[in-house]
N, CA, C and O atoms as CSV, one atom per row, in Angstrom:
chain,resi,resn,atom,element,x,y,z
A,1,MET,N,N,-80.720,23.175,15.807
A,1,MET,CA,C,-80.452,22.590,14.503
A,1,MET,C,C,-81.668,21.732,14.143
A,1,MET,O,O,-82.290,21.115,15.008
A,2,ARG,N,N,-81.988,21.710,12.856
A,2,ARG,CA,C,-83.161,20.948,12.396
A,2,ARG,C,C,-82.758,20.004,11.273
A,2,ARG,O,O,-82.008,20.365,10.367
A,3,LEU,N,N,-83.277,18.791,11.359
A,3,LEU,CA,C,-83.045,17.751,10.362
A,3,LEU,C,C,-84.409,17.225,9.942
A,3,LEU,O,O,-85.249,16.919,10.789
A,4,HIS,N,N,-84.634,17.117,8.617
A,4,HIS,CA,C,-85.920,16.613,8.112
A,4,HIS,C,C,-85.627,15.561,7.051
A,4,HIS,O,O,-85.164,15.877,5.955
A,5,LEU,N,N,-85.902,14.308,7.391
A,5,LEU,CA,C,-85.701,13.191,6.466
A,5,LEU,C,C,-87.057,12.660,6.029
A,5,LEU,O,O,-87.988,12.581,6.829
A,6,LYS,N,N,-87.165,12.291,4.738
A,6,LYS,CA,C,-88.419,11.775,4.192
A,6,LYS,C,C,-88.176,10.419,3.539
A,6,LYS,O,O,-87.167,10.210,2.865
A,7,THR,N,N,-89.119,9.502,3.751
A,7,THR,CA,C,-89.058,8.183,3.119
A,7,THR,C,C,-90.436,7.843,2.571
A,7,THR,O,O,-91.413,7.812,3.320
A,8,ASP,N,N,-90.522,7.587,1.268
A,8,ASP,CA,C,-91.779,7.165,0.652
A,8,ASP,C,C,-91.932,5.656,0.805
A,8,ASP,O,O,-90.993,4.897,0.568
A,9,VAL,N,N,-93.137,5.232,1.207
A,9,VAL,CA,C,-93.418,3.808,1.395
A,9,VAL,C,C,-94.751,3.449,0.743
A,9,VAL,O,O,-95.599,4.309,0.508
A,10,ALA,N,N,-94.912,2.166,0.457
A,10,ALA,CA,C,-96.078,1.677,-0.289
A,10,ALA,C,C,-97.157,1.118,0.647
A,10,ALA,O,O,-97.547,-0.045,0.541
A,11,GLN,N,N,-97.623,1.955,1.548
A,11,GLN,CA,C,-98.717,1.583,2.453
A,11,GLN,C,C,-99.569,2.821,2.702
A,11,GLN,O,O,-99.112,3.947,2.509
A,12,ASP,N,N,-100.790,2.610,3.123
A,12,ASP,CA,C,-101.664,3.697,3.519
A,12,ASP,C,C,-101.064,4.412,4.737
A,12,ASP,O,O,-100.487,3.764,5.610
A,13,TYR,N,N,-101.194,5.722,4.798
A,13,TYR,CA,C,-100.559,6.496,5.867
A,13,TYR,C,C,-101.045,6.110,7.256
A,13,TYR,O,O,-100.270,6.163,8.211
A,14,LEU,N,N,-102.302,5.725,7.390
A,14,LEU,CA,C,-102.806,5.330,8.711
A,14,LEU,C,C,-102.263,3.966,9.141
A,14,LEU,O,O,-102.008,3.742,10.324
A,15,VAL,N,N,-102.089,3.060,8.184
A,15,VAL,CA,C,-101.475,1.760,8.492
A,15,VAL,C,C,-100.059,1.986,8.997
A,15,VAL,O,O,-99.640,1.394,9.991
A,16,VAL,N,N,-99.327,2.852,8.302
A,16,VAL,CA,C,-97.945,3.156,8.698
A,16,VAL,C,C,-97.927,3.814,10.073
A,16,VAL,O,O,-97.178,3.391,10.953
A,17,PHE,N,N,-98.739,4.835,10.261
A,17,PHE,CA,C,-98.751,5.563,11.530
A,17,PHE,C,C,-99.067,4.639,12.701
A,17,PHE,O,O,-98.426,4.714,13.749
A,18,ASN,N,N,-100.050,3.773,12.518
A,18,ASN,CA,C,-100.454,2.873,13.605
A,18,ASN,C,C,-99.428,1.781,13.876
A,18,ASN,O,O,-99.537,1.073,14.876
A,19,ALA,N,N,-98.441,1.633,13.010
A,19,ALA,CA,C,-97.386,0.625,13.212
A,19,ALA,C,C,-96.236,1.153,14.080
A,19,ALA,O,O,-95.311,0.406,14.398
A,20,PHE,N,N,-96.290,2.430,14.462
A,20,PHE,CA,C,-95.236,2.980,15.325
A,20,PHE,C,C,-95.461,2.483,16.749
A,20,PHE,O,O,-96.057,3.160,17.587
A,21,ASP,N,N,-94.963,1.277,16.986
A,21,ASP,CA,C,-95.109,0.636,18.280
A,21,ASP,C,C,-93.738,0.168,18.781
A,21,ASP,O,O,-92.709,0.500,18.193
A,22,GLU,N,N,-93.737,-0.586,19.846
A,22,GLU,CA,C,-92.473,-1.050,20.434
A,22,GLU,C,C,-91.684,-1.927,19.466
A,22,GLU,O,O,-90.458,-1.836,19.405
A,23,ARG,N,N,-92.369,-2.764,18.719
A,23,ARG,CA,C,-91.690,-3.643,17.765
A,23,ARG,C,C,-90.929,-2.828,16.721
A,23,ARG,O,O,-89.760,-3.101,16.451
A,24,LEU,N,N,-91.593,-1.821,16.130
A,24,LEU,CA,C,-90.935,-0.978,15.137
A,24,LEU,C,C,-89.820,-0.150,15.780
A,24,LEU,O,O,-88.761,0.038,15.179
A,25,PHE,N,N,-90.052,0.341,16.990
A,25,PHE,CA,C,-89.027,1.108,17.695
A,25,PHE,C,C,-87.736,0.288,17.809
A,25,PHE,O,O,-86.644,0.805,17.573
A,26,ARG,N,N,-87.867,-0.969,18.164
A,26,ARG,CA,C,-86.682,-1.835,18.299
A,26,ARG,C,C,-85.981,-2.020,16.948
A,26,ARG,O,O,-84.752,-2.020,16.884
A,27,LYS,N,N,-86.758,-2.178,15.873
A,27,LYS,CA,C,-86.167,-2.342,14.538
A,27,LYS,C,C,-85.447,-1.082,14.067
A,27,LYS,O,O,-84.485,-1.163,13.303
A,28,LEU,N,N,-85.906,0.070,14.516
A,28,LEU,CA,C,-85.317,1.339,14.098
A,28,LEU,C,C,-84.076,1.721,14.905
A,28,LEU,O,O,-83.384,2.681,14.565
A,29,SER,N,N,-83.801,0.981,15.957
A,29,SER,CA,C,-82.647,1.298,16.810
A,29,SER,C,C,-81.350,1.139,16.025
A,29,SER,O,O,-81.167,0.150,15.316
A,30,PRO,N,N,-80.453,2.111,16.151
A,30,PRO,CA,C,-79.184,2.040,15.406
A,30,PRO,C,C,-78.264,0.963,15.978
A,30,PRO,O,O,-78.430,0.554,17.128
A,31,PRO,N,N,-77.300,0.503,15.190
A,31,PRO,CA,C,-76.366,-0.496,15.697
A,31,PRO,C,C,-75.443,0.069,16.784
A,31,PRO,O,O,-74.969,-0.670,17.647
A,32,TYR,N,N,-75.191,1.389,16.734
A,32,TYR,CA,C,-74.364,2.021,17.753
A,32,TYR,C,C,-74.821,3.454,17.955
A,32,TYR,O,O,-75.064,4.157,16.974
A,33,PRO,N,N,-74.944,3.900,19.170
A,33,PRO,CA,C,-74.800,3.101,20.376
A,33,PRO,C,C,-75.976,2.145,20.527
A,33,PRO,O,O,-77.079,2.399,20.044
A,34,ARG,N,N,-75.707,1.038,21.213
A,34,ARG,CA,C,-76.780,0.065,21.450
A,34,ARG,C,C,-77.800,0.673,22.403
A,34,ARG,O,O,-77.450,1.405,23.329
A,35,LEU,N,N,-79.057,0.358,22.159
A,35,LEU,CA,C,-80.130,0.859,23.016
A,35,LEU,C,C,-80.700,-0.280,23.844
A,35,LEU,O,O,-80.995,-1.355,23.323
A,36,ARG,N,N,-80.849,-0.038,25.108
A,36,ARG,CA,C,-81.565,-0.970,25.975
A,36,ARG,C,C,-82.877,-0.289,26.338
A,36,ARG,O,O,-82.888,0.732,27.027
A,37,LEU,N,N,-83.972,-0.856,25.875
A,37,LEU,CA,C,-85.280,-0.262,26.116
A,37,LEU,C,C,-85.698,-0.528,27.557
A,37,LEU,O,O,-85.800,-1.678,27.985
A,38,LEU,N,N,-85.937,0.547,28.298
A,38,LEU,CA,C,-86.336,0.437,29.699
A,38,LEU,C,C,-87.840,0.617,29.869
A,38,LEU,O,O,-88.451,0.027,30.760
A,39,ARG,N,N,-88.431,1.445,28.995
A,39,ARG,CA,C,-89.867,1.722,29.109
A,39,ARG,C,C,-90.386,2.196,27.761
A,39,ARG,O,O,-89.757,3.020,27.097
A,40,PHE,N,N,-91.537,1.671,27.361
A,40,PHE,CA,C,-92.195,2.111,26.134
A,40,PHE,C,C,-93.697,2.098,26.387
A,40,PHE,O,O,-94.329,1.042,26.370
A,41,ASP,N,N,-94.262,3.280,26.622
A,41,ASP,CA,C,-95.696,3.381,26.906
A,41,ASP,C,C,-96.535,3.440,25.631
A,41,ASP,O,O,-97.662,2.947,25.609
A,42,GLY,N,N,-95.993,4.039,24.570
A,42,GLY,CA,C,-96.750,4.208,23.336
A,42,GLY,C,C,-96.509,5.588,22.755
A,42,GLY,O,O,-95.477,6.208,23.009
A,43,SER,N,N,-97.480,6.070,21.965
A,43,SER,CA,C,-97.304,7.357,21.276
A,43,SER,C,C,-98.463,8.322,21.525
A,43,SER,O,O,-98.778,9.159,20.680
A,44,GLU,N,N,-99.080,8.196,22.669
A,44,GLU,CA,C,-100.138,9.127,23.066
A,44,GLU,C,C,-99.547,10.188,23.990
A,44,GLU,O,O,-98.596,9.898,24.715
A,45,PRO,N,N,-100.087,11.416,23.983
A,45,PRO,CA,C,-99.582,12.437,24.901
A,45,PRO,C,C,-99.569,11.924,26.346
A,45,PRO,O,O,-100.541,11.346,26.834
A,46,GLY,N,N,-98.447,12.152,27.001
A,46,GLY,CA,C,-98.259,11.668,28.367
A,46,GLY,C,C,-97.481,10.366,28.444
A,46,GLY,O,O,-96.971,10.007,29.505
A,47,ASP,N,N,-97.385,9.648,27.312
A,47,ASP,CA,C,-96.610,8.400,27.294
A,47,ASP,C,C,-95.118,8.714,27.388
A,47,ASP,O,O,-94.663,9.781,26.976
A,48,VAL,N,N,-94.373,7.763,27.936
A,48,VAL,CA,C,-92.936,7.922,28.131
A,48,VAL,C,C,-92.193,6.795,27.422
A,48,VAL,O,O,-92.617,5.639,27.434
A,49,VAL,N,N,-91.073,7.164,26.804
A,49,VAL,CA,C,-90.148,6.181,26.224
A,49,VAL,C,C,-88.800,6.440,26.888
A,49,VAL,O,O,-88.292,7.562,26.881
A,50,GLU,N,N,-88.235,5.387,27.458
A,50,GLU,CA,C,-86.977,5.526,28.173
A,50,GLU,C,C,-86.011,4.448,27.700
A,50,GLU,O,O,-86.339,3.262,27.664
A,51,VAL,N,N,-84.809,4.896,27.338
A,51,VAL,CA,C,-83.776,3.962,26.886
A,51,VAL,C,C,-82.471,4.251,27.623
A,51,VAL,O,O,-82.265,5.320,28.197
A,52,GLU,N,N,-81.612,3.253,27.578
A,52,GLU,CA,C,-80.250,3.415,28.053
A,52,GLU,C,C,-79.350,3.262,26.845
A,52,GLU,O,O,-79.359,2.226,26.180
A,53,LEU,N,N,-78.569,4.297,26.560
A,53,LEU,CA,C,-77.609,4.248,25.460
A,53,LEU,C,C,-76.339,3.593,26.001
A,53,LEU,O,O,-75.740,4.078,26.961
A,54,GLN,N,N,-75.939,2.501,25.382
A,54,GLN,CA,C,-74.764,1.771,25.838
A,54,GLN,C,C,-73.639,1.965,24.831
A,54,GLN,O,O,-73.697,1.447,23.715
A,55,THR,N,N,-72.616,2.715,25.231
A,55,THR,CA,C,-71.515,3.042,24.326
A,55,THR,C,C,-70.375,2.037,24.404
A,55,THR,O,O,-69.464,2.061,23.576
A,56,GLY,N,N,-70.423,1.159,25.392
A,56,GLY,CA,C,-69.326,0.220,25.595
A,56,GLY,C,C,-68.388,0.710,26.683
A,56,GLY,O,O,-67.697,-0.081,27.325
A,57,VAL,N,N,-68.367,2.019,26.887
A,57,VAL,CA,C,-67.544,2.611,27.937
A,57,VAL,C,C,-68.428,3.128,29.066
A,57,VAL,O,O,-68.143,2.921,30.246
A,58,LYS,N,N,-69.489,3.794,28.686
A,58,LYS,CA,C,-70.399,4.404,29.650
A,58,LYS,C,C,-71.819,4.302,29.111
A,58,LYS,O,O,-72.039,4.266,27.900
A,59,SER,N,N,-72.765,4.257,30.020
A,59,SER,CA,C,-74.176,4.238,29.636
A,59,SER,C,C,-74.824,5.561,29.991
A,59,SER,O,O,-74.475,6.199,30.984
A,60,PHE,N,N,-75.788,5.966,29.148
A,60,PHE,CA,C,-76.505,7.218,29.366
A,60,PHE,C,C,-78.009,6.958,29.253
A,60,PHE,O,O,-78.449,6.182,28.404
A,61,ARG,N,N,-78.768,7.592,30.089
A,61,ARG,CA,C,-80.216,7.464,30.047
A,61,ARG,C,C,-80.804,8.549,29.137
A,61,ARG,O,O,-80.350,9.693,29.127
A,62,TRP,N,N,-81.820,8.155,28.381
A,62,TRP,CA,C,-82.537,9.080,27.499
A,62,TRP,C,C,-84.019,8.828,27.736
A,62,TRP,O,O,-84.526,7.736,27.480
A,63,THR,N,N,-84.700,9.848,28.224
A,63,THR,CA,C,-86.131,9.747,28.492
A,63,THR,C,C,-86.859,10.791,27.654
A,63,THR,O,O,-86.513,11.972,27.672
A,64,SER,N,N,-87.863,10.343,26.926
A,64,SER,CA,C,-88.676,11.254,26.115
A,64,SER,C,C,-90.135,11.150,26.527
A,64,SER,O,O,-90.622,10.079,26.889
A,65,LEU,N,N,-90.810,12.265,26.466
A,65,LEU,CA,C,-92.229,12.364,26.773
A,65,LEU,C,C,-92.976,12.668,25.479
A,65,LEU,O,O,-92.577,13.555,24.725
A,66,ILE,N,N,-94.053,11.938,25.222
A,66,ILE,CA,C,-94.902,12.238,24.067
A,66,ILE,C,C,-95.755,13.442,24.459
A,66,ILE,O,O,-96.522,13.391,25.420
A,67,THR,N,N,-95.606,14.533,23.691
A,67,THR,CA,C,-96.266,15.790,24.062
A,67,THR,C,C,-97.419,16.180,23.151
A,67,THR,O,O,-98.239,17.020,23.522
A,68,ASP,N,N,-97.496,15.585,21.966
A,68,ASP,CA,C,-98.538,15.990,21.017
A,68,ASP,C,C,-98.813,14.842,20.066
A,68,ASP,O,O,-97.935,14.025,19.790
A,69,ARG,N,N,-100.040,14.789,19.569
A,69,ARG,CA,C,-100.438,13.753,18.610
A,69,ARG,C,C,-101.668,14.257,17.874
A,69,ARG,O,O,-102.549,14.884,18.464
A,70,SER,N,N,-101.717,13.973,16.567
A,70,SER,CA,C,-102.866,14.403,15.768
A,70,SER,C,C,-103.027,13.467,14.580
A,70,SER,O,O,-102.047,12.988,14.011
A,71,ILE,N,N,-104.278,13.215,14.217
A,71,ILE,CA,C,-104.601,12.414,13.030
A,71,ILE,C,C,-105.651,13.183,12.237
A,71,ILE,O,O,-106.700,13.554,12.764
A,72,THR,N,N,-105.349,13.418,10.951
A,72,THR,CA,C,-106.296,14.092,10.064
A,72,THR,C,C,-106.507,13.206,8.828
A,72,THR,O,O,-105.997,12.088,8.758
A,73,GLY,N,N,-107.254,13.718,7.872
A,73,GLY,CA,C,-107.504,12.979,6.639
A,73,GLY,C,C,-106.313,12.929,5.699
A,73,GLY,O,O,-106.340,12.190,4.715
A,74,THR,N,N,-105.271,13.695,5.979
A,74,THR,CA,C,-104.111,13.734,5.086
A,74,THR,C,C,-102.790,13.403,5.778
A,74,THR,O,O,-101.765,13.251,5.112
A,75,GLY,N,N,-102.803,13.290,7.090
A,75,GLY,CA,C,-101.567,12.995,7.798
A,75,GLY,C,C,-101.802,12.714,9.269
A,75,GLY,O,O,-102.878,12.960,9.814
A,76,ALA,N,N,-100.763,12.192,9.889
A,76,ALA,CA,C,-100.828,11.888,11.314
A,76,ALA,C,C,-99.430,12.064,11.891
A,76,ALA,O,O,-98.430,11.812,11.218
A,77,TYR,N,N,-99.375,12.498,13.143
A,77,TYR,CA,C,-98.065,12.664,13.762
A,77,TYR,C,C,-98.151,12.511,15.271
A,77,TYR,O,O,-99.220,12.615,15.871
A,78,PHE,N,N,-96.986,12.259,15.865
A,78,PHE,CA,C,-96.809,12.413,17.300
A,78,PHE,C,C,-95.428,13.010,17.513
A,78,PHE,O,O,-94.533,12.858,16.682
A,79,VAL,N,N,-95.271,13.689,18.639
A,79,VAL,CA,C,-94.030,14.389,18.951
A,79,VAL,C,C,-93.470,13.852,20.262
A,79,VAL,O,O,-94.184,13.759,21.260
A,80,ASP,N,N,-92.174,13.497,20.252
A,80,ASP,CA,C,-91.517,13.177,21.513
A,80,ASP,C,C,-90.496,14.258,21.826
A,80,ASP,O,O,-89.765,14.725,20.953
A,81,GLU,N,N,-90.468,14.639,23.093
A,81,GLU,CA,C,-89.539,15.667,23.549
A,81,GLU,C,C,-88.664,15.096,24.652
A,81,GLU,O,O,-89.151,14.469,25.592
A,82,GLY,N,N,-87.356,15.327,24.518
A,82,GLY,CA,C,-86.410,14.822,25.497
A,82,GLY,C,C,-86.595,15.463,26.853
A,82,GLY,O,O,-86.679,16.686,26.970
A,83,GLN,N,N,-86.657,14.630,27.878
A,83,GLN,CA,C,-86.758,15.095,29.259
A,83,GLN,C,C,-85.414,14.924,29.970
A,83,GLN,O,O,-84.946,15.822,30.670
A,84,GLU,N,N,-84.812,13.767,29.777
A,84,GLU,CA,C,-83.471,13.471,30.285
A,84,GLU,C,C,-82.649,13.061,29.076
A,84,GLU,O,O,-82.953,12.063,28.423
A,85,LEU,N,N,-81.614,13.826,28.777
A,85,LEU,CA,C,-80.849,13.633,27.546
A,85,LEU,C,C,-79.385,13.318,27.846
A,85,LEU,O,O,-78.835,13.774,28.848
A,86,PRO,N,N,-78.760,12.531,26.964
A,86,PRO,CA,C,-77.330,12.277,27.137
A,86,PRO,C,C,-76.529,13.505,26.716
A,86,PRO,O,O,-76.961,14.268,25.852
A,87,PRO,N,N,-75.374,13.692,27.325
A,87,PRO,CA,C,-74.536,14.800,26.876
A,87,PRO,C,C,-74.056,14.545,25.461
A,87,PRO,O,O,-73.820,13.391,25.106
A,88,PRO,N,N,-73.904,15.552,24.653
A,88,PRO,CA,C,-73.988,16.974,24.967
A,88,PRO,C,C,-75.359,17.592,24.686
A,88,PRO,O,O,-75.486,18.817,24.701
A,89,LEU,N,N,-76.383,16.783,24.433
A,89,LEU,CA,C,-77.692,17.333,24.068
A,89,LEU,C,C,-78.353,18.059,25.232
A,89,LEU,O,O,-78.305,17.617,26.380
A,90,ARG,N,N,-78.972,19.188,24.898
A,90,ARG,CA,C,-79.742,19.946,25.882
A,90,ARG,C,C,-81.209,20.060,25.479
A,90,ARG,O,O,-82.085,20.271,26.318
A,91,LEU,N,N,-81.461,19.915,24.164
A,91,LEU,CA,C,-82.831,20.024,23.647
A,91,LEU,C,C,-83.029,18.953,22.593
A,91,LEU,O,O,-82.153,18.720,21.760
A,92,TRP,N,N,-84.190,18.295,22.633
A,92,TRP,CA,C,-84.521,17.275,21.656
A,92,TRP,C,C,-86.019,17.281,21.416
A,92,TRP,O,O,-86.808,17.199,22.358
A,93,GLN,N,N,-86.407,17.379,20.158
A,93,GLN,CA,C,-87.804,17.229,19.763
A,93,GLN,C,C,-87.812,16.445,18.459
A,93,GLN,O,O,-87.101,16.784,17.513
A,94,HIS,N,N,-88.623,15.396,18.419
A,94,HIS,CA,C,-88.710,14.540,17.230
A,94,HIS,C,C,-90.183,14.408,16.860
A,94,HIS,O,O,-90.981,13.834,17.600
A,95,LYS,N,N,-90.517,14.951,15.702
A,95,LYS,CA,C,-91.883,14.832,15.182
A,95,LYS,C,C,-91.889,13.671,14.197
A,95,LYS,O,O,-91.165,13.681,13.202
A,96,HIS,N,N,-92.710,12.676,14.486
A,96,HIS,CA,C,-92.896,11.501,13.631
A,96,HIS,C,C,-94.164,11.774,12.830
A,96,HIS,O,O,-95.274,11.624,13.340
A,97,LEU,N,N,-93.995,12.172,11.582
A,97,LEU,CA,C,-95.119,12.572,10.736
A,97,LEU,C,C,-95.260,11.593,9.583
A,97,LEU,O,O,-94.272,11.232,8.945
A,98,VAL,N,N,-96.488,11.164,9.316
A,98,VAL,CA,C,-96.773,10.303,8.170
A,98,VAL,C,C,-97.855,11.000,7.360
A,98,VAL,O,O,-98.951,11.258,7.858
A,99,THR,N,N,-97.535,11.304,6.096
A,99,THR,CA,C,-98.487,12.011,5.247
A,99,THR,C,C,-98.979,11.108,4.122
A,99,THR,O,O,-98.286,10.199,3.663
A,100,LYS,N,N,-100.190,11.396,3.705
A,100,LYS,CA,C,-100.816,10.657,2.618
A,100,LYS,C,C,-100.204,11.104,1.292
A,100,LYS,O,O,-100.002,12.295,1.057
A,101,LYS,N,N,-99.914,10.128,0.432
A,101,LYS,CA,C,-99.374,10.423,-0.903
A,101,LYS,C,C,-100.076,9.468,-1.870
A,101,LYS,O,O,-99.540,8.416,-2.221
A,102,GLY,N,N,-101.285,9.852,-2.293
A,102,GLY,CA,C,-102.116,8.953,-3.101
A,102,GLY,C,C,-102.523,7.777,-2.232
A,102,GLY,O,O,-103.082,7.970,-1.152
A,103,SER,N,N,-102.250,6.549,-2.692
A,103,SER,CA,C,-102.544,5.372,-1.873
A,103,SER,C,C,-101.331,4.969,-1.035
A,103,SER,O,O,-101.387,4.005,-0.273
A,104,ASP,N,N,-100.242,5.711,-1.182
A,104,ASP,CA,C,-99.008,5.439,-0.442
A,104,ASP,C,C,-98.832,6.479,0.670
A,104,ASP,O,O,-99.752,7.237,0.977
A,105,ALA,N,N,-97.640,6.502,1.264
A,105,ALA,CA,C,-97.374,7.433,2.354
A,105,ALA,C,C,-95.929,7.911,2.312
A,105,ALA,O,O,-95.061,7.274,1.714
A,106,THR,N,N,-95.695,9.033,2.953
A,106,THR,CA,C,-94.349,9.538,3.180
A,106,THR,C,C,-94.138,9.640,4.684
A,106,THR,O,O,-94.939,10.249,5.394
A,107,ILE,N,N,-93.057,9.043,5.160
A,107,ILE,CA,C,-92.694,9.131,6.574
A,107,ILE,C,C,-91.672,10.259,6.707
A,107,ILE,O,O,-90.663,10.289,6.003
A,108,HIS,N,N,-91.950,11.172,7.613
A,108,HIS,CA,C,-91.066,12.298,7.885
A,108,HIS,C,C,-90.498,12.150,9.294
A,108,HIS,O,O,-91.251,12.002,10.257
A,109,ASP,N,N,-89.197,12.189,9.411
A,109,ASP,CA,C,-88.539,12.310,10.708
A,109,ASP,C,C,-88.048,13.748,10.781
A,109,ASP,O,O,-87.107,14.125,10.084
A,110,ILE,N,N,-88.688,14.548,11.629
A,110,ILE,CA,C,-88.344,15.965,11.766
A,110,ILE,C,C,-87.756,16.144,13.159
A,110,ILE,O,O,-88.462,16.067,14.164
A,111,ILE,N,N,-86.457,16.384,13.198
A,111,ILE,CA,C,-85.729,16.419,14.459
A,111,ILE,C,C,-85.163,17.814,14.684
A,111,ILE,O,O,-84.510,18.389,13.813
A,112,THR,N,N,-85.426,18.340,15.866
A,112,THR,CA,C,-84.838,19.597,16.300
A,112,THR,C,C,-84.003,19.284,17.533
A,112,THR,O,O,-84.504,18.704,18.497
A,113,TYR,N,N,-82.730,19.667,17.504
A,113,TYR,CA,C,-81.857,19.392,18.644
A,113,TYR,C,C,-80.922,20.564,18.891
A,113,TYR,O,O,-80.695,21.396,18.013
A,114,SER,N,N,-80.386,20.612,20.102
A,114,SER,CA,C,-79.409,21.636,20.435
A,114,SER,C,C,-78.521,21.161,21.573
A,114,SER,O,O,-78.961,20.476,22.497
A,115,THR,N,N,-77.274,21.544,21.475
A,115,THR,CA,C,-76.315,21.305,22.558
A,115,THR,C,C,-76.105,22.587,23.358
A,115,THR,O,O,-75.502,22.572,24.431
A,116,GLY,N,N,-76.605,23.680,22.828
A,116,GLY,CA,C,-76.356,24.974,23.426
A,116,GLY,C,C,-75.187,25.687,22.758
A,116,GLY,O,O,-74.908,26.850,23.053
A,117,TYR,N,N,-74.502,24.981,21.852
A,117,TYR,CA,C,-73.347,25.541,21.146
A,117,TYR,C,C,-73.527,25.299,19.648
A,117,TYR,O,O,-73.548,24.152,19.202
A,118,LYS,N,N,-73.654,26.356,18.889
A,118,LYS,CA,C,-73.923,26.267,17.458
A,118,LYS,C,C,-72.886,25.412,16.722
A,118,LYS,O,O,-73.250,24.599,15.872
A,119,LEU,N,N,-71.606,25.587,17.038
A,119,LEU,CA,C,-70.555,24.828,16.374
A,119,LEU,C,C,-70.696,23.333,16.660
A,119,LEU,O,O,-70.552,22.511,15.755
A,120,LEU,N,N,-70.976,22.983,17.900
A,120,LEU,CA,C,-71.157,21.572,18.249
A,120,LEU,C,C,-72.402,21.002,17.563
A,120,LEU,O,O,-72.397,19.853,17.121
A,121,ASP,N,N,-73.460,21.801,17.475
A,121,ASP,CA,C,-74.664,21.365,16.748
A,121,ASP,C,C,-74.311,21.022,15.304
A,121,ASP,O,O,-74.753,20.005,14.771
A,122,LEU,N,N,-73.513,21.879,14.681
A,122,LEU,CA,C,-73.099,21.648,13.293
A,122,LEU,C,C,-72.230,20.391,13.174
A,122,LEU,O,O,-72.357,19.636,12.209
A,123,LEU,N,N,-71.364,20.172,14.137
A,123,LEU,CA,C,-70.499,18.991,14.114
A,123,LEU,C,C,-71.306,17.702,14.300
A,123,LEU,O,O,-70.946,16.660,13.753
A,124,LEU,N,N,-72.388,17.773,15.064
A,124,LEU,CA,C,-73.239,16.601,15.289
A,124,LEU,C,C,-74.159,16.297,14.107
A,124,LEU,O,O,-74.650,15.175,13.976
A,125,TYR,N,N,-74.391,17.283,13.252
A,125,TYR,CA,C,-75.349,17.127,12.151
A,125,TYR,C,C,-75.062,15.899,11.271
A,125,TYR,O,O,-75.986,15.134,10.996
A,126,PRO,N,N,-73.819,15.682,10.822
A,126,PRO,CA,C,-73.574,14.482,9.992
A,126,PRO,C,C,-73.876,13.179,10.730
A,126,PRO,O,O,-74.374,12.227,10.129
A,127,LEU,N,N,-73.579,13.133,12.021
A,127,LEU,CA,C,-73.878,11.942,12.819
A,127,LEU,C,C,-75.389,11.708,12.895
A,127,LEU,O,O,-75.857,10.580,12.739
A,128,MET,N,N,-76.140,12.775,13.133
A,128,MET,CA,C,-77.610,12.674,13.183
A,128,MET,C,C,-78.155,12.227,11.828
A,128,MET,O,O,-79.069,11.406,11.758
A,129,LEU,N,N,-77.591,12.769,10.763
A,129,LEU,CA,C,-78.022,12.412,9.417
A,129,LEU,C,C,-77.806,10.920,9.156
A,129,LEU,O,O,-78.675,10.256,8.591
A,130,VAL,N,N,-76.663,10.402,9.563
A,130,VAL,CA,C,-76.372,8.972,9.382
A,130,VAL,C,C,-77.273,8.119,10.267
A,130,VAL,O,O,-77.866,7.149,9.796
A,131,GLN,N,N,-77.379,8.476,11.560
A,131,GLN,CA,C,-78.188,7.688,12.496
A,131,GLN,C,C,-79.640,7.589,12.029
A,131,GLN,O,O,-80.216,6.501,12.013
A,132,PHE,N,N,-80.222,8.707,11.655
A,132,PHE,CA,C,-81.630,8.690,11.263
A,132,PHE,C,C,-81.818,8.321,9.804
A,132,PHE,O,O,-82.901,7.883,9.416
A,133,GLY,N,N,-80.794,8.486,8.993
A,133,GLY,CA,C,-80.843,8.021,7.606
A,133,GLY,C,C,-80.958,6.511,7.515
A,133,GLY,O,O,-81.484,5.986,6.533
A,134,MET,N,N,-80.468,5.804,8.534
A,134,MET,CA,C,-80.564,4.341,8.555
A,134,MET,C,C,-82.000,3.856,8.728
A,134,MET,O,O,-82.285,2.674,8.537
A,135,ARG,N,N,-82.886,4.747,9.081
A,135,ARG,CA,C,-84.290,4.356,9.235
A,135,ARG,C,C,-84.965,4.117,7.882
A,135,ARG,O,O,-85.876,3.295,7.781
A,136,GLY,N,N,-84.524,4.830,6.846
A,136,GLY,CA,C,-85.157,4.716,5.529
A,136,GLY,C,C,-85.258,3.290,5.027
A,136,GLY,O,O,-86.351,2.857,4.662
A,137,PRO,N,N,-84.156,2.534,4.992
A,137,PRO,CA,C,-84.247,1.141,4.541
A,137,PRO,C,C,-85.149,0.278,5.427
A,137,PRO,O,O,-85.810,-0.636,4.934
A,138,VAL,N,N,-85.178,0.561,6.715
A,138,VAL,CA,C,-86.058,-0.195,7.621
A,138,VAL,C,C,-87.512,0.109,7.285
A,138,VAL,O,O,-88.336,-0.801,7.199
A,139,TYR,N,N,-87.828,1.384,7.096
A,139,TYR,CA,C,-89.185,1.759,6.717
A,139,TYR,C,C,-89.596,1.074,5.420
A,139,TYR,O,O,-90.705,0.549,5.323
A,140,LYS,N,N,-88.716,1.072,4.423
A,140,LYS,CA,C,-89.048,0.459,3.137
A,140,LYS,C,C,-89.227,-1.050,3.258
A,140,LYS,O,O,-90.080,-1.631,2.586
A,141,LYS,N,N,-88.437,-1.679,4.103
A,141,LYS,CA,C,-88.584,-3.123,4.310
A,141,LYS,C,C,-89.905,-3.430,5.022
A,141,LYS,O,O,-90.581,-4.407,4.699
A,142,GLU,N,N,-90.253,-2.603,5.970
A,142,GLU,CA,C,-91.493,-2.807,6.751
A,142,GLU,C,C,-92.749,-2.514,5.940
A,142,GLU,O,O,-93.733,-3.251,6.013
A,143,PHE,N,N,-92.707,-1.429,5.165
A,143,PHE,CA,C,-93.923,-0.927,4.520
A,143,PHE,C,C,-93.914,-0.975,2.998
A,143,PHE,O,O,-94.901,-0.601,2.364
A,144,GLY,N,N,-92.820,-1.429,2.407
A,144,GLY,CA,C,-92.735,-1.567,0.951
A,144,GLY,C,C,-92.147,-0.358,0.261
A,144,GLY,O,O,-92.342,0.780,0.688
A,145,LYS,N,N,-91.429,-0.619,-0.805
A,145,LYS,CA,C,-90.815,0.446,-1.608
A,145,LYS,C,C,-91.844,0.987,-2.590
A,145,LYS,O,O,-92.680,0.245,-3.105
A,146,VAL,N,N,-91.774,2.280,-2.840
A,146,VAL,CA,C,-92.659,2.911,-3.821
A,146,VAL,C,C,-91.986,2.843,-5.171
A,146,VAL,O,O,-92.543,3.314,-6.163
């Protein structure tokens, strides 16, 4: 399943891209499940981000590896791929893309996920949409509304 969310912000795309650090990661964390950050290396290939998802009943570990990164004159991105995922996820890839839009930028969250079951993927889609849709207001607060 693929989800692609876009948020326009009033900053240069390189300023926005370079702000994807631990501080912004913490601000983007959803209210539920709570995330406990265990490791944050950065956004270069080979870097690892590891969190513990705390549901109140049980905790799950989520480890992602940064597998790709590129910066051009019109956009920049890095990709994290899930290595250890909470159930029911079996596949996770998140491309963090920031594209130039005049003097402003567009932030793209491009998420590909799978549970291995098409019906379950479809059932999770609204939850993913809500979880990652909450990033838009944070991005606008951090980088300005267009």
